[in-house]
C-alpha positions as CSV (number, residue, x, y, z in Angstrom):
1,M,11.8,-7.2,54.9
2,Q,9.5,-8.1,52.5
3,K,7.9,-11.8,52.8
4,K,7.4,-14.4,50.5
5,L,3.7,-14.3,50.8
6,A,1.0,-11.7,50.5
7,V,-2.5,-12.4,52.3
8,A,-4.7,-10.0,50.5
9,I,-8.2,-9.4,51.2
10,L,-10.9,-7.9,49.3
11,N,-12.7,-5.6,51.2
12,W,-16.3,-4.0,50.5
13,N,-18.3,-2.0,53.4
14,G,-16.7,-5.2,55.3
15,K,-15.8,-3.7,58.9
16,N,-18.0,-6.4,60.9
17,W,-16.0,-9.2,58.7
18,L,-12.6,-7.4,59.7
19,E,-13.7,-6.6,62.9
20,K,-14.0,-10.7,63.8
21,F,-11.7,-12.7,61.4
22,L,-8.7,-10.3,60.7
23,P,-7.3,-10.7,64.2
24,G,-6.7,-14.2,63.6
25,V,-5.4,-13.7,60.0
26,V,-2.6,-11.4,61.8
27,Q,-2.2,-13.6,64.6
28,F,-2.0,-16.5,62.8
29,S,0.4,-15.1,59.3
30,Q,3.7,-14.0,61.0
31,D,4.9,-15.8,57.9
32,A,3.3,-12.7,55.4
33,D,2.7,-9.6,54.6
34,I,-0.9,-8.6,54.8
35,Y,-2.7,-6.6,52.8
36,V,-6.5,-5.1,52.7
37,I,-7.3,-4.1,49.1
38,D,-11.0,-1.9,49.7
39,N,-13.6,-1.3,46.9
40,L,-14.2,2.3,47.5
41,S,-15.8,0.9,50.8
42,T,-18.6,4.0,52.3
43,D,-18.6,2.5,55.5
44,D,-15.7,3.3,58.0
45,S,-13.6,0.0,57.6
46,I,-10.3,2.1,56.3
47,A,-10.9,4.6,59.0
48,F,-11.2,0.6,61.5
49,L,-8.0,-0.4,60.0
50,N,-5.7,2.8,60.5
51,T,-6.9,2.8,64.1
52,N,-7.1,-0.9,64.8
53,F,-4.2,-2.4,62.8
54,P,-1.5,-0.5,61.5
55,T,0.7,-3.0,60.3
56,V,-1.9,-4.1,58.1
57,K,-1.3,-2.0,54.4
58,V,-4.2,-0.6,53.2
59,I,-4.5,-0.5,49.6
60,K,-7.5,2.2,47.8
61,N,-9.2,1.0,44.5
62,S,-10.5,4.5,42.6
63,E,-14.1,2.4,42.6
64,N,-15.6,-0.8,43.2
65,Y,-14.1,-3.0,40.6
66,G,-15.8,-6.6,41.6
67,F,-14.2,-9.5,42.7
68,A,-12.0,-10.3,39.8
69,G,-11.6,-6.2,39.0
70,G,-10.7,-5.2,42.6
71,Y,-8.0,-8.0,42.8
72,N,-6.6,-6.8,39.5
73,E,-6.4,-3.5,40.5
74,G,-4.9,-4.0,44.0
75,L,-2.5,-6.6,43.8
76,K,-0.8,-4.5,40.6
77,E,0.6,-2.7,44.1
78,I,1.8,-6.3,45.9
79,N,5.0,-7.5,44.8
80,N,5.1,-10.8,46.4
81,E,6.4,-13.8,45.5
82,Y,3.1,-15.5,46.2
83,Y,-0.2,-14.1,46.4
84,C,-3.4,-15.2,49.0
85,L,-6.2,-14.0,48.1
86,L,-8.8,-14.3,51.2
87,N,-12.3,-13.5,51.9
88,S,-12.6,-11.2,54.7
89,D,-15.7,-14.0,56.1
90,V,-12.4,-16.8,56.1
91,E,-11.4,-18.1,59.7
92,V,-7.7,-19.1,59.5
93,T,-6.1,-21.6,61.7
94,E,-2.8,-22.0,63.2
95,N,0.0,-22.8,61.2
96,W,-2.4,-22.7,57.5
97,I,0.3,-21.1,55.4
98,A,3.4,-23.7,56.2
99,S,2.1,-26.8,53.8
100,V,0.8,-24.7,51.2
101,L,4.8,-22.8,51.0
102,E,6.1,-26.4,51.3
103,L,4.2,-27.3,48.2
104,F,4.9,-24.3,46.0
105,E,8.7,-24.7,47.1
106,K,8.4,-28.5,46.2
107,D,7.2,-28.6,42.4
108,S,7.8,-25.3,40.6
109,S,4.8,-26.1,37.8
110,I,2.0,-25.7,40.7
111,S,0.7,-22.6,40.0
112,A,-2.4,-22.5,42.6
113,I,-3.3,-24.6,46.0
114,Q,-6.6,-23.9,48.5
115,P,-6.4,-25.4,51.6
116,K,-9.5,-27.5,53.1
117,I,-12.5,-25.1,52.8
118,L,-15.2,-26.3,56.0
119,S,-18.0,-24.4,57.2
120,F,-17.6,-21.9,59.5
121,D,-21.2,-22.2,60.7
122,N,-21.3,-26.3,61.0
123,K,-17.4,-26.7,61.5
124,N,-17.7,-30.4,60.7
125,Y,-18.9,-30.2,57.4
126,F,-17.2,-29.2,54.1
127,E,-18.3,-25.6,53.0
128,F,-19.8,-25.3,49.5
129,A,-17.2,-22.5,47.9
130,G,-14.0,-24.9,47.6
131,A,-14.7,-28.1,50.0
132,A,-12.1,-30.2,49.1
133,G,-10.5,-28.4,45.7
134,G,-12.8,-27.9,42.5
135,L,-12.8,-30.5,39.9
136,I,-15.5,-30.2,36.7
137,D,-17.9,-32.3,34.5
138,N,-17.1,-33.1,31.3
139,L,-20.4,-30.6,30.8
140,G,-18.3,-28.0,32.5
141,Y,-20.5,-28.4,35.4
142,P,-18.0,-27.4,38.9
143,Y,-18.2,-29.3,41.8
144,C,-15.9,-30.2,44.4
145,R,-14.2,-33.0,47.0
146,G,-16.9,-33.2,49.4
147,R,-19.2,-31.1,48.1
148,V,-21.8,-32.0,45.0
149,F,-23.8,-29.4,43.8
150,D,-25.6,-28.8,47.3
151,D,-24.7,-31.9,48.9
152,L,-22.4,-31.4,51.5
153,E,-20.1,-34.2,53.6
154,E,-19.1,-34.3,56.8
155,D,-15.7,-34.5,56.9
156,K,-14.1,-37.3,58.4
157,G,-10.6,-36.9,57.2
158,Q,-10.7,-38.7,53.7
159,Y,-9.8,-35.4,52.4
160,D,-6.7,-34.8,53.8
161,D,-4.1,-35.0,51.5
162,D,-2.7,-33.4,48.9
163,T,-4.0,-34.0,45.5
164,E,-3.7,-32.3,41.9
165,I,-7.1,-30.7,41.3
166,F,-8.9,-28.6,38.6
167,W,-10.1,-25.5,40.3
168,A,-8.8,-23.4,43.6
169,S,-11.5,-21.6,45.6
170,G,-11.4,-17.9,45.1
171,C,-12.4,-17.6,48.7
172,C,-8.8,-18.6,50.2
173,F,-6.7,-18.9,47.1
174,F,-2.7,-19.2,46.9
175,I,-0.9,-18.5,43.4
176,R,2.6,-17.3,42.2
177,S,2.4,-14.1,41.2
178,K,4.3,-14.4,38.0
179,D,1.9,-17.0,36.8
180,F,-1.4,-14.5,38.0
181,W,0.3,-12.0,35.8
182,E,1.7,-14.0,33.1
183,Q,-2.2,-14.8,32.5
184,K,-3.4,-11.4,32.7
185,G,-5.3,-12.0,36.2
186,F,-8.4,-12.4,36.4
187,D,-11.1,-11.7,33.7
188,E,-13.0,-8.7,34.7
189,R,-15.8,-8.5,32.0
190,F,-17.0,-11.9,34.8
191,F,-17.0,-8.8,37.5
192,A,-17.6,-12.2,40.4
193,H,-18.2,-15.7,40.4
194,Q,-16.0,-18.7,38.2
195,E,-13.2,-16.0,37.6
196,E,-11.1,-18.0,39.7
197,I,-12.6,-21.5,37.8
198,D,-11.5,-19.9,34.6
199,L,-8.1,-18.7,35.6
200,C,-6.9,-21.8,37.2
201,W,-8.4,-23.3,33.4
202,R,-6.3,-21.1,31.3
203,L,-3.2,-21.8,34.1
204,I,-4.0,-26.0,32.9
205,N,-4.1,-25.2,29.6
206,S,-0.7,-23.5,30.0
207,G,0.6,-27.0,31.6
208,K,0.3,-25.7,35.0
209,K,-1.0,-27.7,38.0
210,I,-3.5,-26.5,40.5
211,F,-3.0,-28.6,44.1
212,Y,-5.4,-29.0,47.5
213,T,-3.5,-29.8,50.7
214,G,-5.8,-31.4,53.2
215,K,-2.7,-30.3,55.7
216,S,-3.9,-26.6,55.8
217,K,-7.8,-25.9,57.2
218,V,-10.1,-22.6,56.9
219,Y,-13.6,-21.8,57.8
220,H,-15.4,-19.9,55.6
221,V,-18.9,-18.3,56.4
222,G,-20.0,-18.0,53.0
223,G,-23.1,-18.9,51.4
224,G,-24.5,-22.2,49.8
225,T,-27.3,-23.4,48.0
226,L,-29.1,-21.6,45.1
227,N,-32.0,-20.4,46.8
228,K,-30.2,-18.1,49.1
229,Q,-28.8,-16.7,46.3
230,S,-30.0,-13.3,44.6
231,A,-31.2,-13.6,41.0
232,Q,-27.9,-11.5,40.0
233,K,-25.6,-14.5,41.4
234,T,-27.8,-16.6,39.0
235,F,-26.9,-14.3,36.1
236,L,-23.4,-14.2,36.6
237,N,-22.8,-17.8,37.4
238,I,-24.6,-18.8,33.9
239,R,-23.0,-16.3,32.1
240,N,-19.8,-16.8,32.9
241,N,-20.1,-20.2,32.9
242,L,-21.0,-20.2,29.3
243,S,-17.8,-17.5,28.8
244,M,-15.3,-19.5,30.5
245,M,-16.2,-22.9,28.3
246,L,-15.6,-20.7,24.9
247,K,-12.4,-19.4,25.9
248,N,-10.9,-22.9,27.4
249,L,-12.8,-25.9,25.9
250,P,-10.6,-27.9,22.8
251,F,-12.4,-28.2,19.6
252,P,-14.2,-30.5,18.3
253,K,-15.8,-30.4,22.2
254,L,-16.3,-26.7,22.0
255,I,-19.3,-26.4,19.7
256,W,-22.0,-29.6,20.7
257,L,-21.0,-28.6,24.3
258,I,-22.1,-25.0,24.0
259,F,-24.8,-25.3,22.4
260,F,-26.1,-28.5,24.6
261,R,-25.4,-26.5,27.9
262,L,-27.2,-23.6,26.3
263,C,-30.4,-26.0,26.2
264,L,-30.1,-27.1,29.7
265,D,-29.9,-23.6,30.6
266,G,-33.1,-22.8,29.0
267,V,-34.6,-26.2,31.4
268,A,-32.7,-25.0,34.2
269,G,-34.4,-22.0,33.8
270,I,-37.6,-23.0,33.9
271,Y,-37.0,-24.9,36.8
272,F,-35.1,-22.1,38.8
273,G,-38.6,-19.8,37.8
274,L,-40.9,-22.1,39.1
275,K,-38.6,-22.8,42.7
276,H,-37.1,-19.3,43.1
277,G,-39.7,-16.9,41.3
278,F,-39.4,-15.0,37.6
279,P,-36.9,-13.0,39.2
280,H,-34.5,-16.0,38.5
281,L,-36.0,-17.0,35.2
282,W,-34.9,-13.4,33.4
283,A,-31.5,-14.3,35.1
284,V,-31.4,-16.8,32.9
285,V,-32.4,-15.2,30.0
286,R,-30.4,-12.0,30.5
287,A,-27.2,-14.7,31.2
288,H,-27.3,-15.9,27.4
289,F,-28.1,-12.6,25.9
290,G,-24.9,-11.4,28.2
291,F,-22.6,-14.4,26.9
292,Y,-23.9,-13.5,23.2
293,G,-22.8,-10.0,23.8
294,Q,-19.8,-10.9,25.0
295,L,-19.0,-13.6,22.6
296,P,-16.6,-11.5,20.5
297,G,-14.2,-10.8,23.0
298,T,-14.6,-13.9,24.5
299,W,-13.3,-15.9,21.6
300,K,-10.5,-13.4,20.9
301,L,-9.0,-14.3,24.5
302,R,-8.8,-17.8,23.4
303,Q,-5.5,-19.5,24.0
304,K,-3.8,-21.0,21.3
305,H,-4.0,-24.5,23.0
306,Q,-6.5,-26.5,24.9
307,K,-6.1,-29.7,26.9
308,I,-8.0,-32.5,25.4
309,E,-9.3,-34.2,28.7
310,F,-10.2,-31.2,30.8
311,Y,-12.9,-33.2,32.7
312,Q,-12.9,-36.1,36.2
313,S,-16.6,-37.1,36.0
314,K,-19.5,-37.2,33.2
315,W,-23.1,-36.4,33.3
316,L,-22.4,-35.2,36.7
317,I,-25.8,-33.7,36.2
318,F,-28.1,-36.5,35.4
319,K,-26.3,-38.4,37.6
320,H,-27.1,-36.4,40.9
321,F,-30.4,-35.0,39.9
322,L,-31.6,-38.2,38.1
323,G,-30.3,-40.5,41.3
324,G,-33.0,-38.5,43.6
325,K,-30.2,-36.0,44.9
326,G,-31.9,-33.2,43.4
């Protein structure tokens, strides 16, 4: 009998993560059907799953579509009422599902939910990718409760609430399947990085809500600071952020804000080049040309309505870095 929730783990050559974390997902997810969507792995992930986890359903994508396309393709074969898109490097905990489903059942206007996301390596602290719920400032910079840029807070119970947020982290992303497909899923042009923020922004513009619950808790291995990222991640983050703003910002903010962000990115490129090397500077240049190249298609994807007040904080980057925290 099909359950209301499907936990879908996207995998690409991640056998080591599956060995480490899938047993816990199976143990603590009795209320869900569990799927692994494989992005044409070249390791022995599928053989490992078939041998050790016969109850886990495996969906084989025909190529590596990236995060956005990989989920769009794999989720076509999953018909549960709710999806949980779960990174393979996430440790779940007992009762991590129940409070999320309660929120969905309580309020039909809630489209997406994320739990409290803590660091697997430092379990008293929030993790970079999501922390206690995603927000955005008036310049379009994403940040989180519990994490602003690279500054992470210790978890002292300050975010044990249920509250509305702006975006839910893709590392543990619960969403109504109906709403996912009404928005045509993730923007596959993003490939990876910020596709979940774009989707949440589209949902909000369509009148839906995004929520966080501190009653559910997971631990994410994840990444973190920029100097640990590749130049390709720098490229994807900047290009995708610009495209996301073009798709979702209201007029008249759109024109001046995009222009201002392009200028700020130029300054950031020089900073990245000095701090992390020329590949990061070149990544910023490539990101801008990538944004221009996608611009006609991005413009066509704009919705009819955009909310005027989309942000929770003003001038965050200036307050943070000019305030001596950068």
